[in-house]
mmCIF file of the N, C-alpha and C atoms, coordinates in Angstrom:
data_MODEL
# 
_entry.id   MODEL 
# 
loop_
_atom_site.group_PDB 
_atom_site.id 
_atom_site.type_symbol 
_atom_site.label_atom_id 
_atom_site.label_alt_id 
_atom_site.label_comp_id 
_atom_site.label_asym_id 
_atom_site.label_entity_id 
_atom_site.label_seq_id 
_atom_site.pdbx_PDB_ins_code 
_atom_site.Cartn_x 
_atom_site.Cartn_y 
_atom_site.Cartn_z 
_atom_site.occupancy 
_atom_site.B_iso_or_equiv 
_atom_site.pdbx_formal_charge 
_atom_site.auth_seq_id 
_atom_site.auth_comp_id 
_atom_site.auth_asym_id 
_atom_site.auth_atom_id 
_atom_site.pdbx_PDB_model_num 
ATOM 1   N N  . MET A 1 1  ? 87.953  -106.535 258.309 1.00 0.00 ? 1  MET A N  1 
ATOM 2   C CA . MET A 1 1  ? 88.657  -107.248 259.358 1.00 0.00 ? 1  MET A CA 1 
ATOM 3   C C  . MET A 1 1  ? 90.101  -107.475 258.906 1.00 0.00 ? 1  MET A C  1 
ATOM 4   N N  . ALA A 1 2  ? 90.992  -107.277 259.810 1.00 0.00 ? 2  ALA A N  1 
ATOM 5   C CA . ALA A 1 2  ? 92.411  -107.397 259.495 1.00 0.00 ? 2  ALA A CA 1 
ATOM 6   C C  . ALA A 1 2  ? 92.837  -108.859 259.388 1.00 0.00 ? 2  ALA A C  1 
ATOM 7   N N  . VAL A 1 3  ? 93.930  -109.059 258.718 1.00 0.00 ? 3  VAL A N  1 
ATOM 8   C CA . VAL A 1 3  ? 94.493  -110.392 258.538 1.00 0.00 ? 3  VAL A CA 1 
ATOM 9   C C  . VAL A 1 3  ? 95.162  -110.822 259.849 1.00 0.00 ? 3  VAL A C  1 
ATOM 10  N N  . LEU A 1 4  ? 95.222  -112.111 260.055 1.00 0.00 ? 4  LEU A N  1 
ATOM 11  C CA . LEU A 1 4  ? 95.758  -112.666 261.298 1.00 0.00 ? 4  LEU A CA 1 
ATOM 12  C C  . LEU A 1 4  ? 97.177  -112.186 261.576 1.00 0.00 ? 4  LEU A C  1 
ATOM 13  N N  . THR A 1 5  ? 98.036  -112.159 260.579 1.00 0.00 ? 5  THR A N  1 
ATOM 14  C CA . THR A 1 5  ? 99.425  -111.728 260.800 1.00 0.00 ? 5  THR A CA 1 
ATOM 15  C C  . THR A 1 5  ? 99.493  -110.260 261.202 1.00 0.00 ? 5  THR A C  1 
ATOM 16  N N  . GLU A 1 6  ? 98.612  -109.419 260.610 1.00 0.00 ? 6  GLU A N  1 
ATOM 17  C CA . GLU A 1 6  ? 98.578  -108.010 260.984 1.00 0.00 ? 6  GLU A CA 1 
ATOM 18  C C  . GLU A 1 6  ? 98.123  -107.846 262.430 1.00 0.00 ? 6  GLU A C  1 
ATOM 19  N N  . LEU A 1 7  ? 97.130  -108.628 262.831 1.00 0.00 ? 7  LEU A N  1 
ATOM 20  C CA . LEU A 1 7  ? 96.639  -108.559 264.205 1.00 0.00 ? 7  LEU A CA 1 
ATOM 21  C C  . LEU A 1 7  ? 97.717  -108.981 265.199 1.00 0.00 ? 7  LEU A C  1 
ATOM 22  N N  . GLU A 1 8  ? 98.467  -110.015 264.850 1.00 0.00 ? 8  GLU A N  1 
ATOM 23  C CA . GLU A 1 8  ? 99.536  -110.475 265.741 1.00 0.00 ? 8  GLU A CA 1 
ATOM 24  C C  . GLU A 1 8  ? 100.639 -109.430 265.857 1.00 0.00 ? 8  GLU A C  1 
ATOM 25  N N  . LYS A 1 9  ? 100.935 -108.719 264.757 1.00 0.00 ? 9  LYS A N  1 
ATOM 26  C CA . LYS A 1 9  ? 101.922 -107.637 264.818 1.00 0.00 ? 9  LYS A CA 1 
ATOM 27  C C  . LYS A 1 9  ? 101.428 -106.504 265.707 1.00 0.00 ? 9  LYS A C  1 
ATOM 28  N N  . GLN A 1 10 ? 100.140 -106.176 265.577 1.00 0.00 ? 10 GLN A N  1 
ATOM 29  C CA . GLN A 1 10 ? 99.560  -105.131 266.422 1.00 0.00 ? 10 GLN A CA 1 
ATOM 30  C C  . GLN A 1 10 ? 99.615  -105.529 267.885 1.00 0.00 ? 10 GLN A C  1 
ATOM 31  N N  . LYS A 1 11 ? 99.364  -106.808 268.168 1.00 0.00 ? 11 LYS A N  1 
ATOM 32  C CA . LYS A 1 11 ? 99.400  -107.283 269.556 1.00 0.00 ? 11 LYS A CA 1 
ATOM 33  C C  . LYS A 1 11 ? 100.812 -107.203 270.116 1.00 0.00 ? 11 LYS A C  1 
ATOM 34  N N  . ALA A 1 12 ? 101.810 -107.533 269.301 1.00 0.00 ? 12 ALA A N  1 
ATOM 35  C CA . ALA A 1 12 ? 103.203 -107.437 269.747 1.00 0.00 ? 12 ALA A CA 1 
ATOM 36  C C  . ALA A 1 12 ? 103.571 -105.993 270.070 1.00 0.00 ? 12 ALA A C  1 
ATOM 37  N N  . LYS A 1 13 ? 103.127 -105.058 269.226 1.00 0.00 ? 13 LYS A N  1 
ATOM 38  C CA . LYS A 1 13 ? 103.394 -103.646 269.487 1.00 0.00 ? 13 LYS A CA 1 
ATOM 39  C C  . LYS A 1 13 ? 102.662 -103.176 270.738 1.00 0.00 ? 13 LYS A C  1 
ATOM 40  N N  . LEU A 1 14 ? 101.436 -103.659 270.913 1.00 0.00 ? 14 LEU A N  1 
ATOM 41  C CA . LEU A 1 14 ? 100.668 -103.280 272.095 1.00 0.00 ? 14 LEU A CA 1 
ATOM 42  C C  . LEU A 1 14 ? 101.323 -103.807 273.361 1.00 0.00 ? 14 LEU A C  1 
ATOM 43  N N  . ASP A 1 15 ? 101.805 -105.051 273.328 1.00 0.00 ? 15 ASP A N  1 
ATOM 44  C CA . ASP A 1 15 ? 102.480 -105.611 274.489 1.00 0.00 ? 15 ASP A CA 1 
ATOM 45  C C  . ASP A 1 15 ? 103.748 -104.823 274.817 1.00 0.00 ? 15 ASP A C  1 
ATOM 46  N N  . ALA A 1 16 ? 104.470 -104.408 273.781 1.00 0.00 ? 16 ALA A N  1 
ATOM 47  C CA . ALA A 1 16 ? 105.676 -103.603 274.011 1.00 0.00 ? 16 ALA A CA 1 
ATOM 48  C C  . ALA A 1 16 ? 105.312 -102.263 274.647 1.00 0.00 ? 16 ALA A C  1 
ATOM 49  N N  . ALA A 1 17 ? 104.224 -101.677 274.188 1.00 0.00 ? 17 ALA A N  1 
ATOM 50  C CA . ALA A 1 17 ? 103.791 -100.395 274.749 1.00 0.00 ? 17 ALA A CA 1 
ATOM 51  C C  . ALA A 1 17 ? 103.227 -100.569 276.154 1.00 0.00 ? 17 ALA A C  1 
ATOM 52  N N  . ARG A 1 18 ? 102.586 -101.698 276.375 1.00 0.00 ? 18 ARG A N  1 
ATOM 53  C CA . ARG A 1 18 ? 101.954 -101.942 277.674 1.00 0.00 ? 18 ARG A CA 1 
ATOM 54  C C  . ARG A 1 18 ? 102.976 -102.063 278.791 1.00 0.00 ? 18 ARG A C  1 
ATOM 55  N N  . PHE A 1 19 ? 104.113 -102.655 278.497 1.00 0.00 ? 19 PHE A N  1 
ATOM 56  C CA . PHE A 1 19 ? 105.129 -102.847 279.521 1.00 0.00 ? 19 PHE A CA 1 
ATOM 57  C C  . PHE A 1 19 ? 106.236 -101.805 279.454 1.00 0.00 ? 19 PHE A C  1 
ATOM 58  N N  . ASN A 1 20 ? 106.030 -100.784 278.643 1.00 0.00 ? 20 ASN A N  1 
ATOM 59  C CA . ASN A 1 20 ? 106.967 -99.677  278.530 1.00 0.00 ? 20 ASN A CA 1 
ATOM 60  C C  . ASN A 1 20 ? 106.391 -98.503  279.329 1.00 0.00 ? 20 ASN A C  1 
ATOM 61  N N  . PRO A 1 21 ? 107.179 -97.842  280.126 1.00 0.00 ? 21 PRO A N  1 
ATOM 62  C CA . PRO A 1 21 ? 106.632 -96.758  280.949 1.00 0.00 ? 21 PRO A CA 1 
ATOM 63  C C  . PRO A 1 21 ? 106.235 -95.514  280.153 1.00 0.00 ? 21 PRO A C  1 
ATOM 64  N N  . ALA A 1 22 ? 106.549 -95.451  278.872 1.00 0.00 ? 22 ALA A N  1 
ATOM 65  C CA . ALA A 1 22 ? 106.211 -94.276  278.074 1.00 0.00 ? 22 ALA A CA 1 
ATOM 66  C C  . ALA A 1 22 ? 104.700 -94.166  277.907 1.00 0.00 ? 22 ALA A C  1 
ATOM 67  N N  . LYS A 1 23 ? 104.193 -92.957  277.950 1.00 0.00 ? 23 LYS A N  1 
ATOM 68  C CA . LYS A 1 23 ? 102.760 -92.745  277.838 1.00 0.00 ? 23 LYS A CA 1 
ATOM 69  C C  . LYS A 1 23 ? 102.310 -92.447  276.415 1.00 0.00 ? 23 LYS A C  1 
ATOM 70  N N  . SER A 1 24 ? 103.250 -92.128  275.511 1.00 0.00 ? 24 SER A N  1 
ATOM 71  C CA . SER A 1 24 ? 102.854 -91.838  274.136 1.00 0.00 ? 24 SER A CA 1 
ATOM 72  C C  . SER A 1 24 ? 103.659 -92.702  273.164 1.00 0.00 ? 24 SER A C  1 
ATOM 73  N N  . ILE A 1 25 ? 103.012 -93.023  272.046 1.00 0.00 ? 25 ILE A N  1 
ATOM 74  C CA . ILE A 1 25 ? 103.625 -93.873  271.032 1.00 0.00 ? 25 ILE A CA 1 
ATOM 75  C C  . ILE A 1 25 ? 103.530 -93.149  269.693 1.00 0.00 ? 25 ILE A C  1 
ATOM 76  N N  . GLN A 1 26 ? 104.624 -93.097  268.969 1.00 0.00 ? 26 GLN A N  1 
ATOM 77  C CA . GLN A 1 26 ? 104.653 -92.492  267.639 1.00 0.00 ? 26 GLN A CA 1 
ATOM 78  C C  . GLN A 1 26 ? 104.797 -93.599  266.610 1.00 0.00 ? 26 GLN A C  1 
ATOM 79  N N  . HIS A 1 27 ? 103.847 -93.665  265.662 1.00 0.00 ? 27 HIS A N  1 
ATOM 80  C CA . HIS A 1 27 ? 103.905 -94.669  264.599 1.00 0.00 ? 27 HIS A CA 1 
ATOM 81  C C  . HIS A 1 27 ? 103.633 -93.957  263.282 1.00 0.00 ? 27 HIS A C  1 
ATOM 82  N N  . GLY A 1 28 ? 104.679 -93.755  262.502 1.00 0.00 ? 28 GLY A N  1 
ATOM 83  C CA . GLY A 1 28 ? 104.522 -93.023  261.244 1.00 0.00 ? 28 GLY A CA 1 
ATOM 84  C C  . GLY A 1 28 ? 104.161 -91.580  261.525 1.00 0.00 ? 28 GLY A C  1 
ATOM 85  N N  . ASP A 1 29 ? 103.044 -91.129  260.955 1.00 0.00 ? 29 ASP A N  1 
ATOM 86  C CA . ASP A 1 29 ? 102.598 -89.759  261.188 1.00 0.00 ? 29 ASP A CA 1 
ATOM 87  C C  . ASP A 1 29 ? 101.546 -89.670  262.287 1.00 0.00 ? 29 ASP A C  1 
ATOM 88  N N  . LYS A 1 30 ? 101.233 -90.788  262.936 1.00 0.00 ? 30 LYS A N  1 
ATOM 89  C CA . LYS A 1 30 ? 100.224 -90.807  263.989 1.00 0.00 ? 30 LYS A CA 1 
ATOM 90  C C  . LYS A 1 30 ? 100.882 -90.884  265.359 1.00 0.00 ? 30 LYS A C  1 
ATOM 91  N N  . SER A 1 31 ? 100.288 -90.210  266.313 1.00 0.00 ? 31 SER A N  1 
ATOM 92  C CA . SER A 1 31 ? 100.764 -90.251  267.686 1.00 0.00 ? 31 SER A CA 1 
ATOM 93  C C  . SER A 1 31 ? 99.595  -90.630  268.590 1.00 0.00 ? 31 SER A C  1 
ATOM 94  N N  . VAL A 1 32 ? 99.817  -91.594  269.464 1.00 0.00 ? 32 VAL A N  1 
ATOM 95  C CA . VAL A 1 32 ? 98.765  -92.062  270.363 1.00 0.00 ? 32 VAL A CA 1 
ATOM 96  C C  . VAL A 1 32 ? 99.237  -91.882  271.797 1.00 0.00 ? 32 VAL A C  1 
ATOM 97  N N  . VAL A 1 33 ? 98.373  -91.306  272.633 1.00 0.00 ? 33 VAL A N  1 
ATOM 98  C CA . VAL A 1 33 ? 98.694  -91.121  274.040 1.00 0.00 ? 33 VAL A CA 1 
ATOM 99  C C  . VAL A 1 33 ? 97.762  -92.016  274.847 1.00 0.00 ? 33 VAL A C  1 
ATOM 100 N N  . ASN A 1 34 ? 98.348  -92.879  275.664 1.00 0.00 ? 34 ASN A N  1 
ATOM 101 C CA . ASN A 1 34 ? 97.563  -93.784  276.493 1.00 0.00 ? 34 ASN A CA 1 
ATOM 102 C C  . ASN A 1 34 ? 97.277  -93.118  277.830 1.00 0.00 ? 34 ASN A C  1 
ATOM 103 N N  . ARG A 1 35 ? 96.033  -93.201  278.245 1.00 0.00 ? 35 ARG A N  1 
ATOM 104 C CA . ARG A 1 35 ? 95.659  -92.570  279.499 1.00 0.00 ? 35 ARG A CA 1 
ATOM 105 C C  . ARG A 1 35 ? 95.978  -93.439  280.708 1.00 0.00 ? 35 ARG A C  1 
ATOM 106 N N  . SER A 1 36 ? 95.789  -94.734  280.566 1.00 0.00 ? 36 SER A N  1 
ATOM 107 C CA . SER A 1 36 ? 96.021  -95.592  281.729 1.00 0.00 ? 36 SER A CA 1 
ATOM 108 C C  . SER A 1 36 ? 96.305  -97.018  281.279 1.00 0.00 ? 36 SER A C  1 
ATOM 109 N N  . ALA A 1 37 ? 96.732  -97.834  282.224 1.00 0.00 ? 37 ALA A N  1 
ATOM 110 C CA . ALA A 1 37 ? 96.980  -99.247  281.952 1.00 0.00 ? 37 ALA A CA 1 
ATOM 111 C C  . ALA A 1 37 ? 95.660  -99.970  281.696 1.00 0.00 ? 37 ALA A C  1 
ATOM 112 N N  . THR A 1 38 ? 94.580  -99.462  282.245 1.00 0.00 ? 38 THR A N  1 
ATOM 113 C CA . THR A 1 38 ? 93.267  -100.073 282.027 1.00 0.00 ? 38 THR A CA 1 
ATOM 114 C C  . THR A 1 38 ? 92.873  -99.990  280.553 1.00 0.00 ? 38 THR A C  1 
ATOM 115 N N  . ASP A 1 39 ? 93.163  -98.851  279.922 1.00 0.00 ? 39 ASP A N  1 
ATOM 116 C CA . ASP A 1 39 ? 92.872  -98.716  278.490 1.00 0.00 ? 39 ASP A CA 1 
ATOM 117 C C  . ASP A 1 39 ? 93.632  -99.769  277.693 1.00 0.00 ? 39 ASP A C  1 
ATOM 118 N N  . LEU A 1 40 ? 94.903  -99.962  278.023 1.00 0.00 ? 40 LEU A N  1 
ATOM 119 C CA . LEU A 1 40 ? 95.711  -100.938 277.299 1.00 0.00 ? 40 LEU A CA 1 
ATOM 120 C C  . LEU A 1 40 ? 95.199  -102.356 277.521 1.00 0.00 ? 40 LEU A C  1 
ATOM 121 N N  . ARG A 1 41 ? 94.737  -102.671 278.733 1.00 0.00 ? 41 ARG A N  1 
ATOM 122 C CA . ARG A 1 41 ? 94.179  -104.000 278.999 1.00 0.00 ? 41 ARG A CA 1 
ATOM 123 C C  . ARG A 1 41 ? 92.916  -104.236 278.185 1.00 0.00 ? 41 ARG A C  1 
ATOM 124 N N  . MET A 1 42 ? 92.076  -103.216 278.066 1.00 0.00 ? 42 MET A N  1 
ATOM 125 C CA . MET A 1 42 ? 90.843  -103.354 277.292 1.00 0.00 ? 42 MET A CA 1 
ATOM 126 C C  . MET A 1 42 ? 91.157  -103.549 275.807 1.00 0.00 ? 42 MET A C  1 
ATOM 127 N N  . ILE A 1 43 ? 92.122  -102.807 275.299 1.00 0.00 ? 43 ILE A N  1 
ATOM 128 C CA . ILE A 1 43 ? 92.518  -102.961 273.902 1.00 0.00 ? 43 ILE A CA 1 
ATOM 129 C C  . ILE A 1 43 ? 93.112  -104.342 273.675 1.00 0.00 ? 43 ILE A C  1 
ATOM 130 N N  . ASN A 1 44 ? 93.901  -104.815 274.639 1.00 0.00 ? 44 ASN A N  1 
ATOM 131 C CA . ASN A 1 44 ? 94.502  -106.149 274.542 1.00 0.00 ? 44 ASN A CA 1 
ATOM 132 C C  . ASN A 1 44 ? 93.422  -107.227 274.486 1.00 0.00 ? 44 ASN A C  1 
ATOM 133 N N  . ALA A 1 45 ? 92.399  -107.097 275.292 1.00 0.00 ? 45 ALA A N  1 
ATOM 134 C CA . ALA A 1 45 ? 91.309  -108.072 275.288 1.00 0.00 ? 45 ALA A CA 1 
ATOM 135 C C  . ALA A 1 45 ? 90.583  -108.062 273.941 1.00 0.00 ? 45 ALA A C  1 
ATOM 136 N N  . ASP A 1 46 ? 90.352  -106.873 273.387 1.00 0.00 ? 46 ASP A N  1 
ATOM 137 C CA . ASP A 1 46 ? 89.705  -106.776 272.076 1.00 0.00 ? 46 ASP A CA 1 
ATOM 138 C C  . ASP A 1 46 ? 90.557  -107.413 270.984 1.00 0.00 ? 46 ASP A C  1 
ATOM 139 N N  . LEU A 1 47 ? 91.865  -107.165 271.031 1.00 0.00 ? 47 LEU A N  1 
ATOM 140 C CA . LEU A 1 47 ? 92.758  -107.764 270.035 1.00 0.00 ? 47 LEU A CA 1 
ATOM 141 C C  . LEU A 1 47 ? 92.774  -109.283 270.152 1.00 0.00 ? 47 LEU A C  1 
ATOM 142 N N  . ASN A 1 48 ? 92.765  -109.792 271.375 1.00 0.00 ? 48 ASN A N  1 
ATOM 143 C CA . ASN A 1 48 ? 92.736  -111.246 271.562 1.00 0.00 ? 48 ASN A CA 1 
ATOM 144 C C  . ASN A 1 48 ? 91.476  -111.848 270.948 1.00 0.00 ? 48 ASN A C  1 
ATOM 145 N N  . LYS A 1 49 ? 90.342  -111.170 271.091 1.00 0.00 ? 49 LYS A N  1 
ATOM 146 C CA . LYS A 1 49 ? 89.091  -111.650 270.504 1.00 0.00 ? 49 LYS A CA 1 
ATOM 147 C C  . LYS A 1 49 ? 89.177  -111.662 268.984 1.00 0.00 ? 49 LYS A C  1 
ATOM 148 N N  . GLU A 1 50 ? 89.724  -110.573 268.415 1.00 0.00 ? 50 GLU A N  1 
ATOM 149 C CA . GLU A 1 50 ? 89.839  -110.499 266.967 1.00 0.00 ? 50 GLU A CA 1 
ATOM 150 C C  . GLU A 1 50 ? 90.799  -111.554 266.418 1.00 0.00 ? 50 GLU A C  1 
ATOM 151 N N  . ILE A 1 51 ? 91.900  -111.810 267.141 1.00 0.00 ? 51 ILE A N  1 
ATOM 152 C CA . ILE A 1 51 ? 92.853  -112.837 266.716 1.00 0.00 ? 51 ILE A CA 1 
ATOM 153 C C  . ILE A 1 51 ? 92.201  -114.210 266.749 1.00 0.00 ? 51 ILE A C  1 
ATOM 154 N N  . ALA A 1 52 ? 91.412  -114.465 267.778 1.00 0.00 ? 52 ALA A N  1 
ATOM 155 C CA . ALA A 1 52 ? 90.729  -115.754 267.875 1.00 0.00 ? 52 ALA A CA 1 
ATOM 156 C C  . ALA A 1 52 ? 89.724  -115.924 266.736 1.00 0.00 ? 52 ALA A C  1 
ATOM 157 N N  . GLN A 1 53 ? 89.008  -114.866 266.403 1.00 0.00 ? 53 GLN A N  1 
ATOM 158 C CA . GLN A 1 53 ? 88.044  -114.944 265.306 1.00 0.00 ? 53 GLN A CA 1 
ATOM 159 C C  . GLN A 1 53 ? 88.740  -115.129 263.968 1.00 0.00 ? 53 GLN A C  1 
ATOM 160 N N  . ALA A 1 54 ? 89.842  -114.407 263.763 1.00 0.00 ? 54 ALA A N  1 
ATOM 161 C CA . ALA A 1 54 ? 90.573  -114.517 262.496 1.00 0.00 ? 54 ALA A CA 1 
ATOM 162 C C  . ALA A 1 54 ? 91.220  -115.889 262.355 1.00 0.00 ? 54 ALA A C  1 
ATOM 163 N N  . GLY A 1 55 ? 91.601  -116.498 263.483 1.00 0.00 ? 55 GLY A N  1 
ATOM 164 C CA . GLY A 1 55 ? 92.219  -117.815 263.444 1.00 0.00 ? 55 GLY A CA 1 
ATOM 165 C C  . GLY A 1 55 ? 91.219  -118.948 263.344 1.00 0.00 ? 55 GLY A C  1 
ATOM 166 N N  . GLY A 1 56 ? 89.935  -118.620 263.367 1.00 0.00 ? 56 GLY A N  1 
ATOM 167 C CA . GLY A 1 56 ? 88.908  -119.641 263.237 1.00 0.00 ? 56 GLY A CA 1 
ATOM 168 C C  . GLY A 1 56 ? 88.564  -120.329 264.550 1.00 0.00 ? 56 GLY A C  1 
ATOM 169 N N  . LYS A 1 57 ? 89.031  -119.793 265.654 1.00 0.00 ? 57 LYS A N  1 
ATOM 170 C CA . LYS A 1 57 ? 88.723  -120.390 266.952 1.00 0.00 ? 57 LYS A CA 1 
ATOM 171 C C  . LYS A 1 57 ? 87.404  -119.842 267.454 1.00 0.00 ? 57 LYS A C  1 
ATOM 172 N N  . ARG A 1 58 ? 86.622  -120.718 268.010 1.00 0.00 ? 58 ARG A N  1 
ATOM 173 C CA . ARG A 1 58 ? 85.359  -120.293 268.592 1.00 0.00 ? 58 ARG A CA 1 
ATOM 174 C C  . ARG A 1 58 ? 85.585  -119.809 270.009 1.00 0.00 ? 58 ARG A C  1 
ATOM 175 N N  . ARG A 1 59 ? 84.779  -118.896 270.411 1.00 0.00 ? 59 ARG A N  1 
ATOM 176 C CA . ARG A 1 59 ? 84.857  -118.386 271.774 1.00 0.00 ? 59 ARG A CA 1 
ATOM 177 C C  . ARG A 1 59 ? 84.295  -119.443 272.721 1.00 0.00 ? 59 ARG A C  1 
ATOM 178 N N  . THR A 1 60 ? 85.081  -119.794 273.714 1.00 0.00 ? 60 THR A N  1 
ATOM 179 C CA . THR A 1 60 ? 84.617  -120.797 274.672 1.00 0.00 ? 60 THR A CA 1 
ATOM 180 C C  . THR A 1 60 ? 83.863  -120.105 275.790 1.00 0.00 ? 60 THR A C  1 
ATOM 181 N N  . ARG A 1 61 ? 82.791  -120.728 276.172 1.00 0.00 ? 61 ARG A N  1 
ATOM 182 C CA . ARG A 1 61 ? 81.982  -120.187 277.259 1.00 0.00 ? 61 ARG A CA 1 
ATOM 183 C C  . ARG A 1 61 ? 81.809  -121.273 278.300 1.00 0.00 ? 61 ARG A C  1 
ATOM 184 N N  . GLN A 1 62 ? 81.874  -120.864 279.514 1.00 0.00 ? 62 GLN A N  1 
ATOM 185 C CA . GLN A 1 62 ? 81.726  -121.813 280.599 1.00 0.00 ? 62 GLN A CA 1 
ATOM 186 C C  . GLN A 1 62 ? 80.705  -121.257 281.574 1.00 0.00 ? 62 GLN A C  1 
ATOM 187 N N  . ILE A 1 63 ? 79.744  -122.077 281.928 1.00 0.00 ? 63 ILE A N  1 
ATOM 188 C CA . ILE A 1 63 ? 78.716  -121.685 282.872 1.00 0.00 ? 63 ILE A CA 1 
ATOM 189 C C  . ILE A 1 63 ? 78.817  -122.615 284.061 1.00 0.00 ? 63 ILE A C  1 
ATOM 190 N N  . ARG A 1 64 ? 78.848  -122.040 285.239 1.00 0.00 ? 64 ARG A N  1 
ATOM 191 C CA . ARG A 1 64 ? 78.918  -122.847 286.467 1.00 0.00 ? 64 ARG A CA 1 
ATOM 192 C C  . ARG A 1 64 ? 77.655  -122.652 287.277 1.00 0.00 ? 64 ARG A C  1 
ATOM 193 N N  . PHE A 1 65 ? 77.148  -123.737 287.761 1.00 0.00 ? 65 PHE A N  1 
ATOM 194 C CA . PHE A 1 65 ? 76.027  -123.708 288.682 1.00 0.00 ? 65 PHE A CA 1 
ATOM 195 C C  . PHE A 1 65 ? 76.511  -124.216 290.024 1.00 0.00 ? 65 PHE A C  1 
ATOM 196 N N  . ILE A 1 66 ? 76.314  -123.419 291.039 1.00 0.00 ? 66 ILE A N  1 
ATOM 197 C CA . ILE A 1 66 ? 76.724  -123.830 292.383 1.00 0.00 ? 66 ILE A CA 1 
ATOM 198 C C  . ILE A 1 66 ? 75.450  -123.908 293.229 1.00 0.00 ? 66 ILE A C  1 
ATOM 199 N N  . THR A 1 67 ? 75.246  -125.065 293.785 1.00 0.00 ? 67 THR A N  1 
ATOM 200 C CA . THR A 1 67 ? 74.057  -125.250 294.622 1.00 0.00 ? 67 THR A CA 1 
ATOM 201 C C  . THR A 1 67 ? 74.472  -125.740 295.991 1.00 0.00 ? 67 THR A C  1 
ATOM 202 N N  . ASN A 1 68 ? 73.609  -125.530 296.929 1.00 0.00 ? 68 ASN A N  1 
ATOM 203 C CA . ASN A 1 68 ? 73.826  -126.079 298.266 1.00 0.00 ? 68 ASN A CA 1 
ATOM 204 C C  . ASN A 1 68 ? 72.481  -126.487 298.840 1.00 0.00 ? 68 ASN A C  1 
ATOM 205 N N  . ARG A 1 69 ? 72.532  -127.027 299.982 1.00 0.00 ? 69 ARG A N  1 
ATOM 206 C CA . ARG A 1 69 ? 71.314  -127.546 300.588 1.00 0.00 ? 69 ARG A CA 1 
ATOM 207 C C  . ARG A 1 69 ? 70.543  -126.473 301.336 1.00 0.00 ? 69 ARG A C  1 
ATOM 208 N N  . GLY A 1 70 ? 71.094  -125.285 301.406 1.00 0.00 ? 70 GLY A N  1 
ATOM 209 C CA . GLY A 1 70 ? 70.408  -124.199 302.067 1.00 0.00 ? 70 GLY A CA 1 
ATOM 210 C C  . GLY A 1 70 ? 70.455  -124.279 303.584 1.00 0.00 ? 70 GLY A C  1 
ATOM 211 N N  . LEU A 1 71 ? 71.437  -124.971 304.108 1.00 0.00 ? 71 LEU A N  1 
ATOM 212 C CA . LEU A 1 71 ? 71.526  -125.086 305.563 1.00 0.00 ? 71 LEU A CA 1 
ATOM 213 C C  . LEU A 1 71 ? 72.272  -123.944 306.174 1.00 0.00 ? 71 LEU A C  1 
# 
């Protein structure tokens, strides 16, 4: 698992790529081509989860029950 500061740097780079119209990113000797904005959103959600875990934050869950009288 990566260190919190590394994850935050990755998230900053991802946000820059997400709002940049370029479809490919070159980092060192690696090149990554993004297929869609949906892929970037999914990666962003995964990074947010990893950052929360590395920071010691628990995942919050909320359950709602909606009832009515059946009329």
